[in-house]
DSSP file (Angstrom, degrees, kcal/mol; ACC not computed):
  #  RESIDUE AA STRUCTURE BP1 BP2  ACC     N-H-->O    O-->H-N    N-H-->O    O-->H-N    TCO  KAPPA ALPHA  PHI   PSI    X-CA   Y-CA   Z-CA
    1    1 A M              0   0    0      0, 0.0     2,-0.0     0, 0.0     0, 0.0   0.000 360.0 360.0 360.0 137.4    0.0    0.0    0.0
    2    2 A A        -     0   0    0      1,-0.1     4,-0.1     2,-0.1     0, 0.0  -0.347 360.0-135.0 -70.3 150.8    1.3    3.4   -0.9
    3    3 A E  S    S+     0   0    0      2,-0.1     2,-0.3    -2,-0.0    -1,-0.1   0.242  82.8  85.5 -88.3  18.0    2.1    6.0    1.7
    4    4 A F  S    S-     0   0    0     32,-0.0     2,-1.2     0, 0.0    -2,-0.1  -0.812  84.5-120.1-113.3 153.0    0.2    8.6   -0.4
    5    5 A N        -     0   0    0     -2,-0.3    31,-0.4     2,-0.0     2,-0.3  -0.788  38.5-150.2 -89.7  99.5   -3.4    9.4   -0.5
    6    6 A V        -     0   0    0     -2,-1.2    31,-0.2     1,-0.2     3,-0.1  -0.538  19.9-176.2 -79.0 131.6   -4.0    8.6   -4.2
    7    7 A D        +     0   0    0     29,-2.3     2,-0.3    -2,-0.3    30,-0.2   0.804  68.7  14.5 -91.4 -36.5   -6.7   10.7   -5.8
    8    8 A E  E     -a   37   0A   0     28,-1.6    30,-2.3     2,-0.0     2,-0.4  -0.970  61.2-158.5-140.3 150.9   -6.7    9.1   -9.3
    9    9 A T  E     +a   38   0A   0     -2,-0.3     2,-0.3    28,-0.2    30,-0.2  -0.999   9.7 179.8-131.7 134.2   -5.4    5.9  -10.8
   10   10 A I  E     -a   39   0A   0     28,-2.7    30,-3.3    -2,-0.4     2,-0.5  -0.975  18.4-147.0-130.0 153.8   -4.7    5.0  -14.5
   11   11 A D  E     +a   40   0A   0     -2,-0.3     3,-0.2    28,-0.2    30,-0.2  -0.963  23.7 164.2-117.1 114.8   -3.4    2.0  -16.2
   12   12 A I    >   +     0   0    0     28,-2.9     3,-1.3    -2,-0.5    30,-0.3   0.059  41.3 112.3-115.6  21.2   -1.2    2.6  -19.3
   13   13 A T  T 3  S+     0   0    0     27,-0.3    -1,-0.1     1,-0.3    28,-0.1   0.747  75.8  55.7 -67.5 -21.1    0.4   -0.8  -19.6
   14   14 A D  T 3  S+     0   0    0     -3,-0.2     2,-0.3     2,-0.0    -1,-0.3   0.315  98.8  72.1 -96.5  10.5   -1.5   -1.5  -22.8
   15   15 A V    <   -     0   0    0     -3,-1.3     2,-0.3     3,-0.0    27,-0.2  -0.833  69.4-135.5-119.7 163.6   -0.3    1.6  -24.7
   16   16 A T    >>  -     0   0    0     -2,-0.3     3,-1.5     1,-0.1     4,-0.7  -0.752  42.1 -48.5-117.5 160.4    3.1    2.6  -26.2
   17   17 A C  T 34 S+     0   0    0      1,-0.3    -1,-0.1    -2,-0.3    28,-0.0  -0.398 118.4  22.4 -65.3 144.7    5.1    5.8  -26.3
   18   18 A P  T >> S+     0   0    0      0, 0.0     4,-1.9     0, 0.0     3,-0.7  -0.983 120.8  58.8 -85.5   3.8    4.2    8.6  -26.8
   19   19 A I  H <> S+     0   0    0     -3,-1.5     4,-2.6     1,-0.2     5,-0.3   0.818  99.2  63.0 -68.6 -27.3    0.6    7.8  -26.0
   20   20 A T  H 3X S+     0   0    0     -4,-0.7     4,-1.6     1,-0.2    -1,-0.2   0.903 107.2  42.3 -60.3 -39.9    1.8    6.8  -22.5
   21   21 A F  H <> S+     0   0    0     -3,-0.7     4,-3.4     2,-0.2     5,-0.2   0.899 113.1  53.9 -70.1 -42.1    2.9   10.3  -21.8
   22   22 A V  H  X S+     0   0    0     -4,-1.9     4,-2.5     2,-0.2    -2,-0.2   0.921 109.4  46.4 -61.5 -45.0   -0.2   11.8  -23.4
   23   23 A K  H  X S+     0   0    0     -4,-2.6     4,-2.4     2,-0.2    -1,-0.2   0.914 113.2  49.5 -63.4 -42.4   -2.6    9.8  -21.3
   24   24 A T  H  X S+     0   0    0     -4,-1.6     4,-2.3    -5,-0.3    -2,-0.2   0.936 112.8  48.5 -66.0 -43.8   -0.6   10.6  -18.1
   25   25 A K  H  X S+     0   0    0     -4,-3.4     4,-1.9     1,-0.2    -2,-0.2   0.927 110.5  49.8 -61.3 -43.9   -0.7   14.4  -19.0
   26   26 A V  H  X S+     0   0    0     -4,-2.5     4,-1.2    -5,-0.2    -1,-0.2   0.917 110.2  50.8 -58.5 -45.0   -4.4   14.3  -19.8
   27   27 A A  H >< S+     0   0    0     -4,-2.4     3,-0.6     1,-0.2     4,-0.3   0.921 111.5  48.2 -64.7 -43.1   -5.1   12.7  -16.4
   28   28 A L  H >< S+     0   0    0     -4,-2.3     3,-1.0     1,-0.2    -1,-0.2   0.816 105.3  57.9 -60.2 -34.9   -3.0   15.3  -14.6
   29   29 A E  H 3< S+     0   0    0     -4,-1.9    -1,-0.2     1,-0.2    -2,-0.2   0.797 103.2  54.2 -67.7 -28.4   -4.8   18.1  -16.4
   30   30 A E  T << S+     0   0    0     -4,-1.2    -1,-0.2    -3,-0.6    -2,-0.2   0.522 100.9  83.4 -82.9  -6.5   -8.1   16.9  -15.1
   31   31 A M  S <  S-     0   0    0     -3,-1.0     2,-0.3    -4,-0.3     3,-0.1  -0.498  80.0-113.6 -96.4 163.0   -6.7   17.0  -11.4
   32   32 A D    >   -     0   0    0     -2,-0.2     3,-2.3     1,-0.1    46,-0.3  -0.649  47.0 -84.1 -93.6 156.0   -6.4   19.8   -8.9
   33   33 A E  T 3  S+     0   0    0      1,-0.3    46,-0.2    -2,-0.3    -1,-0.1  -0.256 115.7  24.0 -57.5 140.0   -3.0   21.0   -7.8
   34   34 A G  T 3  S+     0   0    0     44,-3.1    -1,-0.3     1,-0.3    45,-0.1   0.229  90.3 127.6  89.5 -16.2   -1.5   18.9   -5.1
   35   35 A Q    <   -     0   0    0     -3,-2.3    43,-2.6    -7,-0.1     2,-0.5  -0.297  57.1-124.0 -76.4 163.2   -3.5   15.9   -5.9
   36   36 A I  E     - B   0  77A   0    -31,-0.4   -29,-2.3    41,-0.2   -28,-1.6  -0.925  17.4-161.9-115.3 128.4   -1.6   12.5   -6.4
   37   37 A L  E     -aB   8  76A   0     39,-2.9    39,-3.0    -2,-0.5     2,-0.5  -0.910   6.8-153.4-104.8 128.9   -2.0   10.4   -9.6
   38   38 A Q  E     -aB   9  75A   0    -30,-2.3   -28,-2.7    -2,-0.5     2,-0.5  -0.937  12.7-163.4-101.9 127.4   -1.0    6.7   -9.5
   39   39 A V  E     -aB  10  74A   0     35,-3.5    35,-2.2    -2,-0.5     2,-0.7  -0.943  14.3-152.2-113.8 116.5    0.2    5.3  -12.9
   40   40 A H  E     +aB  11  73A   0    -30,-3.3   -28,-2.9    -2,-0.5     2,-0.3  -0.815  35.5 175.3 -83.6 117.9    0.4    1.6  -13.6
   41   41 A I  E     - B   0  72A   0     31,-2.4    31,-2.8    -2,-0.7   -28,-0.2  -0.911  27.6-119.8-133.6 148.9    3.2    1.6  -16.3
   42   42 A A  E   > - B   0  71A   0     -2,-0.3     5,-0.9   -30,-0.3    29,-0.2  -0.478  31.8-104.0 -86.5 156.4    5.1   -0.9  -18.2
   43   43 A D  T   5S+     0   0    0     27,-2.6     2,-0.3    -2,-0.2    -1,-0.1  -0.151  84.6  37.5 -66.7 172.0    8.9   -1.5  -18.3
   44   44 A G  T  >5S+     0   0    0      1,-0.2     4,-1.6     2,-0.1     5,-0.2  -0.679 121.3   1.2  90.0-136.8   11.0   -0.3  -21.1
   45   45 A E  H  >5S+     0   0    0     -2,-0.3     4,-2.6     1,-0.2     5,-0.4   0.845 128.3  55.3 -59.2 -37.6   10.4    2.9  -23.0
   46   46 A P  H  >5S+     0   0    0      0, 0.0     4,-2.3     0, 0.0    -1,-0.2   0.937 111.1  42.4 -67.3 -41.4    7.4    4.0  -20.9
   47   47 A I  H  4<S+     0   0    0     -5,-0.9    -2,-0.2     1,-0.2     5,-0.1   0.760 118.0  48.1 -74.4 -20.6    9.2    3.9  -17.5
   48   48 A Q  H  < S+     0   0    0     -4,-1.6     4,-0.5     2,-0.1    -1,-0.2   0.883 123.5  29.6 -79.3 -37.8   12.3    5.5  -19.0
   49   49 A N  H  X S+     0   0    0     -4,-2.6     4,-2.7    -5,-0.2     5,-0.2   0.883 109.9  59.0 -93.9 -41.0   10.5    8.3  -20.8
   50   50 A V  H  X S+     0   0    0     -4,-2.3     4,-2.9    -5,-0.4     5,-0.2   0.923 104.4  49.8 -62.6 -46.0    7.3    9.2  -18.9
   51   51 A P  H  > S+     0   0    0      0, 0.0     4,-2.0     0, 0.0    -1,-0.2   0.918 113.1  47.1 -57.4 -41.9    8.9   10.1  -15.6
   52   52 A R  H  > S+     0   0    0     -4,-0.5     4,-2.3     2,-0.2    -2,-0.2   0.957 114.8  47.3 -63.6 -49.9   11.4   12.4  -17.3
   53   53 A S  H  X S+     0   0    0     -4,-2.7     4,-1.5     1,-0.2    -1,-0.2   0.864 109.1  53.4 -62.5 -36.8    8.6   14.1  -19.4
   54   54 A I  H  <>S+     0   0    0     -4,-2.9     5,-1.7    -5,-0.2     4,-0.4   0.896 109.2  48.2 -61.7 -43.0    6.4   14.5  -16.4
   55   55 A K  H ><5S+     0   0    0     -4,-2.0     3,-1.7     1,-0.2    -2,-0.2   0.894 107.6  56.1 -63.6 -41.8    9.3   16.3  -14.5
   56   56 A E  H 3<5S+     0   0    0     -4,-2.3    -1,-0.2     1,-0.3    -2,-0.2   0.850 102.3  56.9 -62.6 -32.3    9.9   18.5  -17.5
   57   57 A E  T 3<5S-     0   0    0     -4,-1.5    -1,-0.3    -5,-0.2    -2,-0.2   0.657 124.9-105.0 -74.6 -11.8    6.2   19.5  -17.3
   58   58 A G  T < 5S+     0   0    0     -3,-1.7    -3,-0.2    -4,-0.4    -2,-0.1   0.393  78.9 126.3 109.4  -7.0    6.8   20.7  -13.8
   59   59 A H      < -     0   0    0     -5,-1.7     2,-0.5    19,-0.1    -1,-0.3  -0.313  57.6-117.0 -80.8 169.6    5.1   17.9  -11.8
   60   60 A E  E     -C   77   0A   0     17,-2.3    17,-3.5    -2,-0.1     2,-0.8  -0.946   9.4-148.2-112.4 123.1    6.8   15.8   -9.0
   61   61 A V  E     -C   76   0A   0     -2,-0.5    15,-0.2    15,-0.2     3,-0.1  -0.808  17.5-176.3 -86.6 114.1    7.4   12.2   -9.3
   62   62 A L  E     -     0   0A   0     13,-2.4     2,-0.3    -2,-0.8    -1,-0.2   0.918  58.2 -15.4 -73.4 -49.9    7.1   11.0   -5.7
   63   63 A K  E     -C   75   0A   0     12,-1.1    12,-2.6     2,-0.0     2,-0.4  -0.991  45.3-151.4-163.1 143.5    7.9    7.4   -6.1
   64   64 A I  E     -C   74   0A   0     -2,-0.3     2,-0.4    10,-0.2    10,-0.2  -0.992  17.7-165.3-122.4 126.2    8.4    4.5   -8.5
   65   65 A D  E     -C   73   0A   0      8,-2.6     8,-2.0    -2,-0.4     2,-0.6  -0.923  16.2-137.0-109.8 134.0    7.8    1.0   -7.3
   66   66 A D  E     -C   72   0A   0     -2,-0.4     6,-0.2     6,-0.2    -2,-0.0  -0.793   9.7-163.3 -84.2 118.0    8.9   -2.1   -9.2
   67   67 A N        -     0   0    0      4,-2.3     5,-0.1    -2,-0.6    -1,-0.1   0.582  33.3-125.8 -81.4  -6.9    6.1   -4.6   -9.1
   68   68 A G  S    S+     0   0    0      3,-0.5     4,-0.1     1,-0.1    -1,-0.1   0.503  93.3  84.0  83.1  -0.1    8.5   -7.4  -10.2
   69   69 A D  S    S-     0   0    0      2,-0.5     3,-0.1     0, 0.0    -1,-0.1   0.093 119.7 -81.5-126.4  21.8    6.3   -8.4  -13.2
   70   70 A G  S    S+     0   0    0      1,-0.4   -27,-2.6   -28,-0.1     2,-0.3   0.573 104.9  98.1  88.8  11.9    7.6   -5.9  -15.8
   71   71 A T  E     -B   42   0A   0    -29,-0.2    -4,-2.3   -24,-0.0    -3,-0.5  -0.881  53.9-157.6-126.3 164.0    5.3   -3.2  -14.5
   72   72 A F  E     -BC  41  66A   0    -31,-2.8   -31,-2.4    -2,-0.3     2,-0.5  -0.917  16.3-136.1-134.7 156.7    5.7   -0.2  -12.1
   73   73 A E  E     -BC  40  65A   0     -8,-2.0    -8,-2.6    -2,-0.3     2,-0.4  -0.987  26.5-170.3-108.1 119.3    3.6    1.9   -9.9
   74   74 A M  E     -BC  39  64A   0    -35,-2.2   -35,-3.5    -2,-0.5     2,-0.5  -0.933   8.4-154.6-118.8 136.3    4.5    5.6  -10.3
   75   75 A Y  E     -BC  38  63A   0    -12,-2.6   -13,-2.4    -2,-0.4   -12,-1.1  -0.942  13.0-174.1-113.4 121.6    3.2    8.3   -8.0
   76   76 A I  E     -BC  37  61A   0    -39,-3.0   -39,-2.9    -2,-0.5     2,-0.5  -0.963  15.7-150.7-124.7 133.3    3.0   11.8   -9.4
   77   77 A K  E     -BC  36  60A   0    -17,-3.5   -17,-2.3    -2,-0.4     2,-0.4  -0.884  25.8-127.1 -97.6 125.5    2.0   15.0   -7.4
   78   78 A K        -     0   0    0    -43,-2.6   -44,-3.1    -2,-0.5     2,-0.5  -0.591  24.3-164.3 -77.1 129.2    0.4   17.6   -9.7
   79   79 A I        -     0   0    0     -2,-0.4   -46,-0.1   -46,-0.2    -1,-0.0  -0.962  53.1  -3.3-115.3 126.6    2.2   21.0   -9.4
   80   80 A G              0   0    0     -2,-0.5   -46,-0.2     1,-0.1   -22,-0.0  -0.042 360.0 360.0  79.4 173.7    0.3   24.1  -10.8
   81   81 A D              0   0    0    -48,-0.1    -1,-0.1   -49,-0.1    -3,-0.0   0.338 360.0 360.0-124.3 360.0   -2.9   24.4  -12.5
């Protein structure tokens, strides 16, 4: 269980880059500043690219957990509106 109060959760394990970033960005745009988004994301390009792109957008990646099955849980705090 995460130590964050997760406000929204999305699963993007079935999509490829750059759609992974687009779906994450759209989810964040629909949230309020300070809310936490949990993203279920696949290994490879998605986990390499999405956290970097999210940081470039100004949001904070709080934590990334390896699920041990080729997927990760990424927790993002929305910064700004």
